[in-house]
VOBA-1610 file (N, C-alpha, C; in pm, whole numbers, padded with zeros to 5 digits, always signed):
BEGIN
Met-18999+10235+08002Met-19052+10110+07951Met-19194+10173+07960Lys-19273+10110+07798Lys-19391+10170+07832Lys-19490+10085+07913Arg-19587+10150+07967Arg-19665+10083+08043Arg-19799+10037+07960Val-19855+09913+07963Val-19965+09876+07868Val-20067+09801+07922Leu-20184+09893+07948Leu-20343+09824+07985Leu-20382+09794+07884Met-20434+09646+07921Met-20508+09580+07814Met-20639+09551+07858Val-20760+09566+07794Val-20908+09544+07829Val-20954+09484+07711Met-21005+09404+07755Met-21085+09317+07627Met-21220+09295+07677Ala-21329+09355+07599Ala-21468+09328+07615Ala-21525+09316+07528Gly-21650+09229+07536Gly-21708+09212+07410Gly-21782+09098+07371Val-21869+09074+07288Val-21914+08908+07263Val-21926+08953+07132Val-21870+08832+07034Val-21886+08810+06922Val-22015+08764+06882Val-22067+08859+06803Val-22237+08840+06721Val-22223+08791+06624Cys-22293+08696+06534Cys-22323+08658+06390Cys-22374+08782+06317Ala-22342+08799+06249Ala-22453+08894+06163Ala-22568+08856+06127Gly-22674+08932+06176Gly-22835+08913+06172Gly-22881+08876+06295Ala-22771+08841+06396Ala-22861+08791+06519Ala-22911+08901+06576Phe-23014+08854+06664Phe-23080+08953+06771Phe-22978+08981+06914Ile-22975+09105+06959Ile-22877+09117+07029Ile-22933+09180+07161His-22884+09059+07248His-22953+09036+07396His-22937+09168+07461Gly-23030+09226+07515Gly-23024+09362+07602Gly-23070+09488+07535Arg-23111+09454+07405Arg-23183+09594+07328Arg-23276+09624+07380Thr-23339+09752+07330Thr-23455+09799+07389Thr-23593+09692+07329Ala-23658+09691+07419Ala-23777+09630+07384Ala-23859+09669+07255Gly-23901+09605+07142Gly-24007+09654+07063Gly-23905+09730+06977Glu-23761+09677+06967Glu-23677+09699+06854Glu-23670+09627+06717Thr-23654+09679+06597Thr-23647+09587+06491Thr-23514+09519+06521Ala-23555+09351+06483Ala-23421+09274+06444Ala-23421+09205+06310Pro-23335+09168+06235Pro-23169+09178+06290Pro-23135+09336+06249Ala-22997+09354+06345Ala-22929+09495+06339Ala-22841+09475+06265Ala-22789+09585+06161Ala-22663+09572+06071Ala-22562+09600+06201Glu-22448+09582+06136Glu-22340+09584+06244Glu-22199+09652+06171Arg-22110+09699+06231Arg-21998+09733+06137Arg-21871+09722+06230His-21788+09659+06212His-21651+09583+06266His-21534+09669+06261Phe-21464+09736+06318Phe-21321+09825+06287Phe-21232+09829+06406Glu-21142+09889+06381Glu-21025+09913+06481Glu-21010+10060+06453Phe-20997+10119+06596Phe-21019+10246+06607Phe-20850+10282+06693Thr-20816+10386+06642Thr-20654+10454+06694Thr-20686+10606+06760Tyr-20648+10639+06862Tyr-20701+10752+06929Tyr-20542+10773+06993Glu-20477+10898+06936Glu-20342+10919+06957Glu-20329+11067+07048Val-20261+11097+07121Val-20248+11193+07202Val-20097+11241+07238His-20058+11387+07223His-19927+11424+07221His-19928+11532+07314Val-19896+11502+07446Val-19875+11597+07551Val-19757+11700+07558Pro-19731+11813+07509Pro-19627+11880+07489Pro-19557+11905+07629Ala-19439+11926+07639Ala-19333+11966+07753Ala-19406+12087+07836Pro-19468+12072+07933Pro-19536+12157+08017Pro-19438+12254+08089Gly-19352+12206+08120Gly-19215+12263+08215Gly-19296+12257+08378Ala-19247+12358+08446Ala-19262+12303+08604Ala-19423+12316+08611Gly-19453+12218+08726Gly-19584+12208+08799Gly-19622+12075+08754Asp-19723+12049+08890Asp-19802+11935+08843Asp-19896+11918+08709Leu-19899+11817+08658Leu-19962+11818+08535Leu-20068+11679+08538Arg-20192+11714+08484Arg-20279+11593+08505Arg-20353+11592+08354Val-20381+11481+08298Val-20446+11473+08193Val-20547+11368+08215Trp-20649+11383+08127Trp-20774+11277+08151Trp-20819+11242+07987Ile-20809+11133+07959Ile-20828+11086+07818Ile-20964+10999+07851Pro-21086+11046+07757Pro-21182+10954+07770Pro-21182+10808+07666Val-21245+10723+07760Val-21230+10559+07690Val-21392+10486+07661Pro-21376+10479+07576Pro-21498+10395+07538Pro-21515+10290+07613Val-21659+10259+07671Val-21680+10105+07710Val-21789+10053+07620Ser-21800+09919+07651Ser-21916+09837+07577Ser-22043+09856+07656Ser-22142+09854+07537Ser-22282+09883+07560Ser-22360+09783+07525Ala-22514+09794+07511Ala-22592+09713+07422Ala-22572+09737+07257Tyr-22513+09851+07244Tyr-22486+09858+07095Tyr-22374+09870+07028Gln-22275+09866+07125Gln-22135+09873+07078Gln-22044+09774+07190Glu-21959+09674+07119Glu-21881+09559+07183Glu-21717+09637+07177Ile-21653+09688+07287Ile-21542+09736+07272Ile-21412+09598+07293Ser-21299+09582+07232Ser-21244+09466+07297Ser-21082+09510+07236Asp-20995+09424+07311Asp-20861+09419+07257Asp-20814+09604+07313Leu-20844+09630+07380Leu-20812+09770+07425Leu-20686+09781+07493Lys-20589+09877+07405Lys-20453+09889+07480Lys-20414+10022+07479Ile-20365+10055+07602Ile-20350+10213+07608Ile-20184+10222+07654Glu-20109+10264+07564Glu-19947+10266+07553Glu-19911+10404+07581Ser-19810+10416+07708Ser-19761+10568+07727Ser-19655+10526+07820Pro-19559+10608+07844Pro-19436+10627+07932Pro-19495+10659+08074Val-19594+10723+08092Val-19642+10767+08205Val-19737+10690+08261Thr-19727+10671+08378Thr-19791+10584+08470Thr-19977+10690+08457Phe-20060+10568+08452Phe-20209+10589+08453Phe-20271+10516+08515Lys-20407+10547+08541Lys-20510+10432+08608Lys-20652+10494+08527Arg-20701+10391+08534Arg-20840+10416+08475Arg-20969+10462+08613Thr-21051+10577+08551Thr-21126+10618+08656Thr-21273+10622+08598Arg-21361+10685+08647Arg-21512+10689+08618Arg-21581+10829+08692Asp-21637+10876+08605Asp-21697+11006+08669Asp-21804+10950+08753Ala-21859+11029+08854Ala-21941+10981+08969Ala-22090+11000+08882Glu-22114+11079+08800Glu-22234+11087+08779Glu-22305+11000+08676Tyr-22209+11001+08553Tyr-22274+10931+08445Tyr-22185+10781+08418Gly-22088+10773+08488Gly-22029+10670+08467Gly-21928+10637+08365Asp-21890+10746+08297Asp-21781+10790+08164Asp-21650+10742+08233Ser-21619+10694+08129Ser-21461+10617+08182Ser-21347+10695+08088Phe-21221+10692+08194Phe-21143+10749+08160Phe-21002+10711+08196Ala-20894+10746+08129Ala-20750+10696+08140Ala-20655+10837+08214Phe-20660+10831+08343Phe-20598+10944+08408Phe-20478+10947+08432Phe-20369+11061+08365Phe-20218+11036+08397Phe-20206+11182+08462Glu-20102+11139+08561Glu-20060+11246+08654Glu-19859+11237+08678Glu-19826+11386+08651Glu-19664+11376+08658Glu-19666+11520+08745Lys-19597+11452+08877Lys-19556+11564+08973Lys-19376+11585+08974Gly-19352+11734+08973Gly-19233+11770+08976Gly-19225+11899+08918Glu-19074+11911+08933Glu-19040+12049+08859Glu-19046+12089+08725Lys-19008+11948+08678Lys-19018+11957+08504Lys-19073+11804+08430Thr-19151+11824+08373Thr-19211+11725+08320Thr-19176+11700+08157Gly-19162+11616+08095Gly-19125+11636+07970Gly-19254+11569+07890Ala-19240+11611+07741Ala-19361+11580+07663Ala-19353+11412+07644Phe-19470+11368+07653Phe-19495+11222+07616Phe-19629+11193+07514Asp-19628+11079+07477Asp-19709+11036+07396Asp-19835+10958+07461Val-19952+10934+07415Val-20044+10807+07479Val-20100+10764+07342Lys-20088+10617+07301Lys-20170+10586+07192Lys-20262+10456+07254Met-20388+10489+07212Met-20500+10416+07264Met-20564+10342+07124Arg-20581+10197+07118Arg-20616+10129+06973Arg-20731+10045+07083Phe-20795+10005+07021Phe-20937+09913+07033Phe-21012+09886+06929Glu-21085+09740+06912Glu-21171+09718+06811Glu-21327+09751+06885Val-21370+09771+06772Val-21550+09798+06804Val-21634+09703+06698Leu-21698+09634+06784Leu-21835+09605+06713Leu-21980+09674+06715Arg-21986+09711+06621Arg-22097+09853+06638Arg-22212+09774+06600His-22322+09787+06646His-22453+09753+06616His-22556+09884+06609Glu-22615+09880+06470Glu-22746+09972+06464Glu-22832+09983+06590His-22861+10097+06612His-22969+10103+06712His-23088+10131+06622Arg-23221+10071+06646Arg-23304+10100+06575Arg-23430+10036+06658Val-23527+10158+06681Val-23657+10130+06779Val-23777+10127+06664Asn-23867+10010+06710Asn-23982+09993+06649Asn-24099+10066+06697Leu-24104+10211+06672Leu-24182+10295+06737Leu-24348+10274+06707Thr-24394+10174+06631Thr-24530+10142+06599Thr-24571+10057+06772Ala-24463+09987+06762Ala-24486+09902+06906Ala-24454+09985+07041Ala-24480+10116+07026Ala-24476+10182+07152Ala-24598+10144+07265Gly-24528+10155+07396Gly-24633+10112+07493Gly-24689+09974+07523Glu-24606+09871+07423Glu-24662+09738+07432Glu-24577+09661+07517His-24457+09705+07569His-24348+09641+07637His-24313+09715+07764Ala-24301+09644+07886Ala-24229+09679+08009Ala-24099+09713+08002Val-24054+09838+08038Val-23897+09872+08030Val-23865+09898+08165Lys-23756+09854+08188Lys-23670+09895+08308Lys-23660+10044+08298Ala-23688+10114+08405Ala-23631+10260+08411Ala-23493+10259+08413Asp-23455+10393+08390Asp-23300+10432+08370Asp-23281+10507+08527Pro-23201+10473+08625Pro-23172+10535+08727Pro-23141+10703+08730Leu-23090+10717+08584Leu-23076+10864+08562Leu-23182+10912+08488Leu-23294+10894+08474Leu-23400+10986+08433Leu-23432+11106+08469Gly-23389+11084+08596Gly-23428+11250+08671Gly-23322+11329+08623Arg-23171+11290+08616Arg-23101+11377+08553Arg-23124+11430+08434Phe-23166+11344+08360Phe-23175+11390+08205Phe-23310+11461+08179Leu-23396+11503+08292Leu-23499+11598+08313Leu-23433+11757+08346Gln-23299+11756+08386Gln-23275+11854+08440Gln-23184+11959+08304Ala-23187+12052+08368Ala-23082+12170+08255Ala-22960+12110+08269Asp-22858+12176+08202Asp-22727+12182+08173Asp-22690+12327+08171Arg-22569+12356+08181Arg-22526+12500+08202Arg-22538+12600+08059Leu-22548+12513+07948Leu-22554+12546+07809Leu-22696+12496+07744Val-22780+12443+07845Val-22886+12364+07811Val-22974+12434+07876Pro-23072+12546+07904Pro-23191+12551+07995Pro-23291+12488+07948Ile-23400+12489+08042Ile-23514+12456+08027Ile-23613+12535+08026Asp-23616+12647+08074Asp-23698+12771+08112Asp-23682+12857+08000Gly-23736+12989+08050Gly-23720+13115+07948Gly-23732+13076+07772Lys-23658+13127+07702Lys-23691+13123+07550Lys-23692+12944+07507Ile-23613+12865+07579Ile-23613+12724+07508Ile-23750+12653+07561Gly-23781+12682+07708Gly-23902+12662+07753Gly-24023+12702+07673Glu-24014+12794+07639Glu-24155+12906+07556Glu-24142+12830+07391Leu-24032+12802+07363Leu-24025+12753+07221Leu-24088+12608+07237Ser-24030+12528+07343Ser-24080+12366+07354Ser-24239+12394+07372Ser-24279+12466+07469Ser-24458+12473+07473Ser-24507+12500+07359Glu-24451+12606+07254Glu-24504+12624+07122Glu-24536+12491+07037Tyr-24413+12410+07042Tyr-24434+12326+06952Tyr-24466+12187+06983Thr-24497+12161+07134Thr-24525+12036+07180Thr-24647+12020+07267Gln-24727+12176+07260Gln-24851+12181+07320Gln-24953+12093+07286Thr-24966+12077+07149Thr-25075+12001+07073Thr-25031+11851+07067Gly-24913+11811+07078Gly-24867+11691+07116Gly-24957+11590+07165Ser-25015+11476+07111Ser-25112+11368+07163Ser-25042+11287+07253Asp-24921+11276+07279Asp-24839+11204+07351Asp-24705+11260+07371Asn-24613+11175+07455Asn-24460+11228+07460Asn-24409+11196+07352Leu-24411+11084+07274Leu-24370+11064+07149Leu-24393+11162+07012Asp-24523+11199+07036Asp-24543+11275+06915Asp-24498+11437+06938Lys-24482+11424+07072Lys-24430+11563+07111Lys-24268+11572+07070Ala-24205+11447+07078Ala-24063+11428+07028Ala-24056+11428+06892Arg-24136+11410+06806Arg-24146+11404+06676Arg-24159+11532+06649Arg-24262+11599+06678Arg-24271+11768+06654Arg-24148+11846+06689Thr-24100+11800+06786Thr-23955+11892+06833Thr-23823+11866+06709Tyr-23850+11725+06694Tyr-23760+11654+06589Tyr-23764+11733+06439Glu-23867+11765+06407Glu-23926+11799+06257Glu-23881+11952+06300Tyr-23907+12039+06402Tyr-23854+12146+06418Tyr-23713+12210+06415Val-23669+12142+06476Val-23508+12118+06494Val-23422+12117+06338Val-23489+12009+06279Val-23422+11974+06130Val-23471+12070+06030Lys-23578+12140+06016Lys-23649+12186+05924Lys-23589+12346+05953Thr-23557+12394+06094Thr-23540+12529+06128Thr-23378+12557+06158Met-23321+12448+06173Met-23156+12433+06184Met-23086+12447+06055Lys-22967+12479+06025Lys-22854+12474+05935Lys-22760+12411+05979Tyr-22673+12308+05935Tyr-22556+12269+05929Tyr-22490+12359+05850Asp-22402+12441+05961Asp-22298+12546+05908Asp-22222+12568+06052Lys-22069+12570+06005Lys-21994+12586+06064Lys-21903+12679+06028Thr-21968+12816+05974Thr-21855+12871+05944Thr-21876+13001+06071Gly-21795+13137+06057Gly-21799+13179+06169Gly-21747+13168+06329Glu-21812+13206+06382Glu-21812+13181+06556Glu-21930+13159+06616Gly-21942+13083+06745Gly-22034+13058+06797Gly-22093+12929+06830Trp-22083+12871+06717Trp-22110+12722+06666Trp-22036+12608+06792Gly-22080+12491+06778Gly-21986+12357+06847Gly-21987+12374+06993His-22020+12504+07036His-22050+12455+07211His-22181+12406+07264Gly-22257+12399+07195Gly-22400+12316+07235Gly-22456+12423+07320Asp-22481+12539+07285Asp-22529+12643+07332Asp-22645+12654+07281Ala-22804+12581+07378Ala-22900+12607+07292Ala-22961+12728+07248Ile-22947+12842+07351Ile-22990+12949+07328Ile-22922+13016+07196Trp-22801+13023+07185Trp-22732+13053+07078Trp-22804+12969+06944Ala-22806+12857+06967Ala-22850+12747+06843Ala-22986+12831+06806Cys-23060+12837+06919Cys-23216+12886+06903Cys-23215+13015+06817Thr-23116+13109+06841Thr-23130+13249+06761Thr-23053+13225+06656Ala-22957+13165+06608Ala-22872+13163+06511Ala-22918+13080+06395Lys-22979+12973+06452Lys-23057+12874+06376Lys-22953+12796+06281Arg-22840+12764+06346Arg-22737+12684+06272Arg-22634+12635+06367Gly-22537+12556+06310Gly-22443+12517+06415Gly-22384+12381+06354Asn-22347+12267+06443Asn-22303+12124+06437Asn-22368+12035+06486Cys-22331+11938+06517Cys-22427+11847+06556Cys-22464+11860+06725Thr-22366+11924+06795Thr-22393+11965+06949Thr-22488+12089+06935Asp-22470+12149+06861Asp-22590+12276+06843Asp-22728+12215+06841Phe-22723+12127+06729Phe-22871+12101+06702Phe-22920+11983+06793His-22836+11920+06857His-22894+11819+06959His-22907+11886+07117Ser-22828+11982+07126Ser-22846+12077+07261Ser-23015+12153+07281Leu-23028+12178+07131Leu-23175+12268+07116Leu-23259+12144+07125Phe-23257+12033+07069Phe-23328+11926+07062Phe-23360+11856+07241Ile-23248+11841+07300Ile-23250+11800+07421Ile-23344+11911+07517Gly-23285+12030+07503Gly-23349+12101+07588Gly-23500+12143+07567Met-23551+12144+07461Met-23663+12148+07418Met-23736+12053+07511Leu-23695+11902+07469Leu-23773+11789+07522Leu-23771+11778+07657Arg-23648+11820+07711Arg-23656+11835+07879Arg-23787+11952+07948Ala-23765+12020+07880Ala-23864+12139+07897Ala-24009+12111+07933Ala-24032+11972+07800Ala-24172+11915+07780Ala-24201+11789+07891Gly-24102+11789+07967Gly-24094+11673+08070Gly-24024+11536+08002Ile-23973+11535+07887Ile-23931+11420+07862Ile-23771+11395+07855Pro-23750+11296+07942Pro-23612+11269+07974Pro-23521+11273+07825Ala-23426+11340+07816Ala-23318+11289+07701Ala-23221+11318+07744Lys-23107+11255+07663Lys-22964+11259+07702Lys-22894+11271+07572Phe-22771+11351+07605Phe-22613+11362+07481Phe-22540+11253+07506Glu-22495+11200+07359Glu-22408+11100+07365Glu-22312+11151+07253Ile-22192+11147+07280Ile-22064+11177+07186Ile-21951+11065+07177Gly-21927+11068+07065Gly-21817+11007+07005Gly-21743+11029+06887Phe-21696+10965+06757Phe-21676+10994+06670Phe-21761+10902+06534Pro-21764+10963+06429Pro-21813+10908+06312Pro-21724+10815+06233Ile-21786+10707+06183Ile-21688+10603+06083Ile-21775+10657+05963Pro-21645+10689+05833Pro-21733+10726+05719Pro-21772+10621+05645Ala-21892+10627+05583Ala-21986+10486+05544Ala-21885+10461+05403Asp-21834+10572+05334Asp-21799+10533+05170Asp-21617+10529+05215Lys-21579+10467+05327Lys-21458+10440+05335Lys-21401+10311+05413Thr-21285+10264+05401Thr-21285+10117+05478Thr-21162+10174+05585Ser-21096+10273+05563Ser-20996+10308+05658Ser-20971+10469+05631Gly-20866+10529+05733Gly-20848+10660+05725Gly-20855+10735+05834Asp-20817+10847+05826Asp-20813+10957+05942Asp-20957+11009+05980Ile-20989+11061+06108Ile-21116+11129+06135Ile-21105+11252+06206Gly-21131+11355+06131Gly-21121+11499+06178Gly-21150+11545+06311Gly-21298+11476+06318Gly-21376+11546+06452Gly-21475+11443+06523Tyr-21549+11487+06643Tyr-21628+11413+06689Tyr-21739+11411+06598His-21845+11328+06680His-21985+11338+06642His-22069+11304+06751Cys-22166+11385+06772Cys-22274+11352+06868Cys-22426+11338+06820Trp-22525+11247+06930Trp-22614+11225+06901Trp-22715+11250+07028Ala-22819+11194+07026Ala-22902+11227+07136Ala-23031+11084+07152Glu-23074+11076+07250Glu-23177+10955+07294Glu-23290+11029+07396Phe-23406+11010+07349Phe-23514+11046+07445Phe-23580+10916+07511Phe-23647+10916+07636Phe-23728+10785+07714Phe-23847+10785+07682Ile-23905+10708+07637Ile-24066+10696+07623Ile-24106+10577+07711Asp-24196+10597+07820Asp-24254+10482+07867Asp-24312+10365+07770Gly-24277+10245+07748Gly-24339+10146+07703Gly-24232+10112+07598Val-24118+10208+07577Val-24047+10180+07453Val-23877+10174+07514Gly-23881+10269+07590Gly-23716+10289+07660Gly-23655+10397+07562Trp-23530+10417+07535Trp-23469+10488+07503Trp-23479+10525+07339Val-23490+10615+07268Val-23536+10604+07141Val-23416+10711+07074Pro-23326+10645+07011Pro-23194+10713+06914Pro-23249+10841+06823Val-23176+10952+06812Val-23202+11034+06734Val-23062+11102+06657Asp-23056+11125+06531Asp-22969+11182+06525Asp-23029+11315+06410Ala-23034+11448+06462Ala-23134+11534+06402Ala-23023+11589+06267Ser-22854+11602+06325Ser-22778+11668+06231Ser-22769+11591+06101Glu-22754+11470+06120Glu-22734+11361+06007Glu-22861+11360+05912Ala-22985+11370+05993Ala-23113+11390+05917Ala-23094+11501+05846Trp-23036+11634+05870Trp-23024+11728+05802Trp-22951+11735+05689Lys-22840+11632+05697Lys-22730+11641+05579Lys-22792+11529+05500His-22855+11442+05535His-22920+11327+05445His-23059+11338+05445Pro-23132+11419+05394Pro-23282+11427+05358Pro-23327+11293+05332Glu-23295+11230+05279Glu-23309+11098+05216Glu-23345+10987+05368Leu-23281+11020+05471Leu-23322+10940+05588Leu-23353+11001+05698His-23436+11094+05685His-23507+11216+05749His-23579+11108+05851Asp-23672+11002+05806Asp-23761+10956+05873Asp-23659+10824+05975Tyr-23562+10776+05890Tyr-23477+10701+05950Tyr-23412+10756+06091Phe-23379+10868+06113Phe-23279+10909+06213Phe-23376+10955+06328Phe-23518+10923+06308Phe-23600+10957+06417Phe-23633+10799+06466Gly-23556+10761+06554Gly-23588+10600+06596Gly-23468+10514+06552Ala-23323+10591+06519Ala-23225+10501+06489Ala-23094+10569+06489His-22989+10496+06496His-22883+10535+06470His-22821+10429+06403Asp-22726+10456+06315Asp-22650+10374+06220Asp-22555+10335+06298Ala-22465+10205+06235Ala-22341+10181+06296Ala-22207+10214+06280Asn-22233+10329+06187Asn-22110+10410+06161Asn-22065+10511+06266Arg-22042+10469+06386Arg-21995+10581+06504Arg-21942+10480+06621Val-21887+10517+06677Val-21844+10496+06816Val-21864+10587+06953Gln-21922+10527+07051Gln-21966+10629+07148Gln-21865+10619+07249Phe-21810+10736+07307Phe-21714+10757+07410Phe-21777+10790+07547Thr-21865+10900+07546Thr-21903+10936+07658Thr-22051+10958+07670Thr-22156+10992+07806Thr-22266+11026+07798Thr-22250+11161+07875Gly-22343+11250+07857Gly-22363+11371+07893Gly-22296+11507+07916Arg-22339+11600+07988Arg-22276+11746+07989Arg-22245+11772+08132Asp-22185+11883+08137Asp-22121+11928+08280Asp-22042+11795+08363Ile-21944+11758+08304Ile-21906+11641+08367Ile-21775+11686+08467Arg-21772+11647+08584Arg-21702+11649+08692Arg-21591+11506+08671Leu-21490+11545+08672Leu-21402+11428+08653Leu-21366+11346+08780Arg-21306+11260+08761Arg-21278+11177+08914Arg-21107+11139+08867Pro-21002+11194+08955Pro-21042+11303+09047Pro-21062+11417+08965Ala-21130+11488+09075Ala-21202+11610+09034Ala-21102+11749+08945Gln-21146+11817+08860Gln-21041+11904+08771Gln-21067+12013+08882Lys-20966+12132+08868Lys-20981+12220+08935Lys-21044+12318+08856Gly-21061+12310+08723Gly-21142+12414+08644Gly-21291+12365+08635Glu-21365+12452+08546Glu-21500+12437+08535Glu-21548+12279+08516Leu-21677+12259+08531Leu-21702+12118+08459Leu-21694+12119+08318Leu-21685+12002+08257Leu-21651+11973+08126Leu-21780+11999+08057Asn-21785+12062+07941Asn-21896+12076+07847Asn-21962+11944+07810Tyr-21861+11882+07732Tyr-21855+11744+07707Tyr-21730+11676+07688Ala-21724+11558+07691Ala-21596+11486+07702Ala-21592+11395+07577Val-21501+11429+07524Val-21455+11327+07388Val-21293+11312+07343Tyr-21245+11465+07374Tyr-21075+11511+07330Tyr-21010+11508+07496Pro-20895+11499+07518Pro-20837+11496+07611Pro-20873+11628+07700Tyr-20844+11634+07857Tyr-20866+11763+07904Tyr-20731+11738+08010Ala-20626+11845+07988Ala-20527+11856+08105Ala-20546+11989+08176Glu-20474+11978+08284Glu-20439+12079+08364Glu-20301+12068+08424Leu-20214+12206+08432Leu-20103+12225+08472Leu-20115+12357+08584Gly-20054+12242+08721Gly-20070+12364+08834Gly-20228+12383+08845Gly-20284+12338+08825Gly-20455+12350+08841Gly-20515+12468+08763Lys-20461+12460+08664Lys-20529+12548+08541Lys-20490+12480+08411Val-20605+12517+08332Val-20618+12434+08203Val-20517+12468+08131Phe-20434+12342+08066Phe-20327+12338+08011Phe-20365+12348+07858Glu-20304+12418+07752Glu-20352+12406+07636Glu-20224+12346+07576Gly-20218+12307+07425Gly-20149+12237+07365Gly-20115+12099+07316Val-20202+12032+07378Val-20229+11881+07369Val-20309+11860+07217Thr-20216+11782+07154Thr-20272+11759+07014Thr-20320+11608+07017Thr-20396+11571+06911Thr-20435+11429+06901Thr-20454+11414+06742His-20489+11289+06723His-20515+11201+06561His-20587+11097+06580Phe-20660+11059+06490Phe-20768+10974+06518Phe-20757+10885+06392Ala-20766+10790+06381Ala-20800+10688+06276Ala-20886+10581+06272Phe-20909+10501+06152Phe-21009+10387+06160Phe-20960+10278+06062Arg-20978+10171+06055Arg-20977+10037+05938Arg-21061+09990+05987Asp-21149+09935+05872Asp-21254+09831+05896Asp-21192+09672+05938Leu-21228+09588+05986Leu-21165+09457+06019Leu-21253+09363+05942Pro-21234+09258+05880Pro-21295+09161+05820Pro-21342+09073+05929Ala-21468+08973+05961Ala-21504+08908+06030Ala-21383+08804+06093Gly-21309+08764+06053Gly-21203+08677+06060Gly-21078+08726+06168Glu-21126+08853+06195Glu-21009+08941+06283Glu-21052+08967+06383Arg-21188+08930+06426Arg-21236+08958+06573Arg-21144+08887+06672Lys-21136+08974+06762Lys-21039+08885+06885Lys-21151+08871+07013Ala-21287+08942+07026Ala-21347+08937+07116Ala-21396+08796+07163Thr-21412+08771+07302Thr-21497+08636+07306Thr-21596+08674+07454Ala-21669+08574+07466Ala-21768+08609+07562Ala-21675+08630+07706Glu-21582+08511+07714Glu-21501+08503+07831Glu-21430+08647+07860Asn-21366+08694+07761Asn-21316+08844+07753Asn-21424+08934+07815Ala-21549+08940+07761Ala-21642+09014+07811Ala-21671+08989+07964Arg-21688+08887+07983Arg-21693+08858+08140Arg-21576+08897+08230Arg-21480+08879+08203Arg-21336+08906+08264Arg-21337+09081+08274Ala-21368+09149+08174Ala-21357+09294+08150Ala-21463+09343+08252Glu-21589+09284+08260Glu-21694+09345+08339Glu-21666+09326+08490Asp-21598+09211+08529Asp-21568+09177+08649Asp-21451+09272+08720Thr-21336+09352+08622Thr-21257+09360+08652Thr-21249+09542+08617Gly-21364+09579+08570Gly-21369+09707+08502Gly-21367+09815+08630Ala-21281+09915+08585Ala-21264+10034+08662Ala-21383+10109+08701Arg-21427+10139+08822Arg-21525+10219+08907Arg-21489+10332+08940
//
């Protein structure tokens, strides 16, 4: 019998309403998009050995409301969170000499809001500090803040009038210098040194360079990852992930940036310095992730796809399929009570 976990979270918000909890100084009203997302996983028969699988699970935030979440699987699982960032996962474990293949199907609704900050109001509002600010000033394994990255950061930020100006100069450098190019090898790892040298890559590479340069300048910056929702379609398959960044400015809070989308859409160059559109769903935050329970292998570079281990070693062969469909307003299932219950009973 399938075991089904149902988590309902989110508050229905009328289009055009100001969303409580947004960054001070943000322009309202905010655009939004309501859709259903399906995340399917096939785990092949691994044979002998203990099998462990972690699948990232999205959670509600100020800019996305997750509701009617269901995870179906013939294998028992539990919800966990990593200790550093609080990212959420479904953890599956099968012990024994022989484990058969199994499938996992996760489906949920998303009410995603545009995240847009009014940068002309910088410094006019008191902003609550994020307890992770210190972490978002530190280096990641593939995002150093000294050496070549530190020197590059100094070159492009030392004449900045303030942190916002320094961030803008860094953004301009990354968008102007990098090329969105997924040919050959080396791209996609989020290796800031590689991106700095090759001057090309995908969203991971764009934002690793941006984040490293900002952190080297003493500006907290964080990595966020999820999936893109095609702006020109109402349903269909999704081929892969998308990631973006945010940086913290006193008096403003977290400022959204999407440098790779700015490169692909020059007409939105200014928009993506200070905004994320609603055509996305976020799954996790951060790099170098230690799962819970802890994996035997290396820290995860980032978490958006399933991660599996067999007998304490990385298990390859897990496959995925992602899809979405837009939902009309009449199909919304989230309520304020559901959001409260989910908050009260959420996994920690």
